[in-house]
Residue, then its C-alpha position, 0 to 999 in steps of 0.5 A: x153706225x160703222x165708219x164704213x158706211x160714212x166711207x161709202x157715202x163720201x165716196x158716192x157723193x165725191x164721185x157724183x159731185x166732187x170733194x168740195x160738195x162732200x166738205x159742204x155736206x160735212x160743214x152744213x151737218x156739223x160733223x167731223x167728217x173724219x171716219x175709219x171703216x172700223x170705227x164706230x160713230x153715232x146714228x146721228x152723224x148719218x142722219x145729220x149728213x143725210x139732213x144736209x144733203x136733203x136741204x141742199x138738194x131740196x129733196x126729201x131725206x128718204x130719197x137721199x137715202x135711196x140715191x146713196x144705196x143705189x149709188x153704193x152698189x157698184x162700189x160694193x160690187x167692185x170692192x166685194x166681188x165675191x158676194x156678187x159673183x155666185x148670183x145670176x138675178x138680184x132676188x137671190x142676191x138680196x136673200x143672201x144678205x142674212x145668211x151670207x153677207x151680214x155674217x161676213x160684215x160682223x167678222x170684218x166689222x166687229x160690233x156692226x149692227x146690221x138690219x134683220x131681213x126675213x124674205x118670203x114670196x107673194x102669191x103673185x111670185x114677188x119677193x116679200x121683205x120684212x125689214x127690222x132695224x132700230x135706224x128705220x132706214x128702209x129707204x136705204x135698203x130700197x136703194x140698196x136693192x135698186x142698185x143691186x137690180x142694176x148690177x144684175x141688169x134688172x129693174x125692181x118695182x116696190x110696194x112698201x105696204x107697212x113701215x116703221x115710220x107710220x108705227x109698225x114694228x117692221x117694214x114690209x116690202x114687195x119687190x117685183x123684179x123685171x129683166x132689162x131688154 
């Protein structure tokens, strides 16, 4: 996993809870905590940090991942406004991940191993997203979608009908967006 993701996690933890809490998580996870944005680090280090946060907060790891994704989005919008500015709604922004955002990520961070998304529409008009990644971080993808919805003054409801954690080859997630009043 690219160091930029670890840097993002450190930033959201530090902003929400302070530098001492980040240091405590690093110690509890047994990782170095020194990540450069262009570096590559074992996925196991991210999982150890999530497990340490899960233990400290007494919440499931997937809740930690969702929180991380949601809280990351304002930082990403601040750092990379060019990805957000062309969009007026969450749906269009999310669909741009494969065609615009991930190719740029690969340019800036050579060797980045990004997930693959496929998109469609349900009969009810919901955005259907298929997520594939050997990391199985579908909860993080949901968190990013929640954070993106907040950026565009919307909410999002999920129906996670298939999940890799249940033995499926991909996650299938339906997303319904609603504009905030």
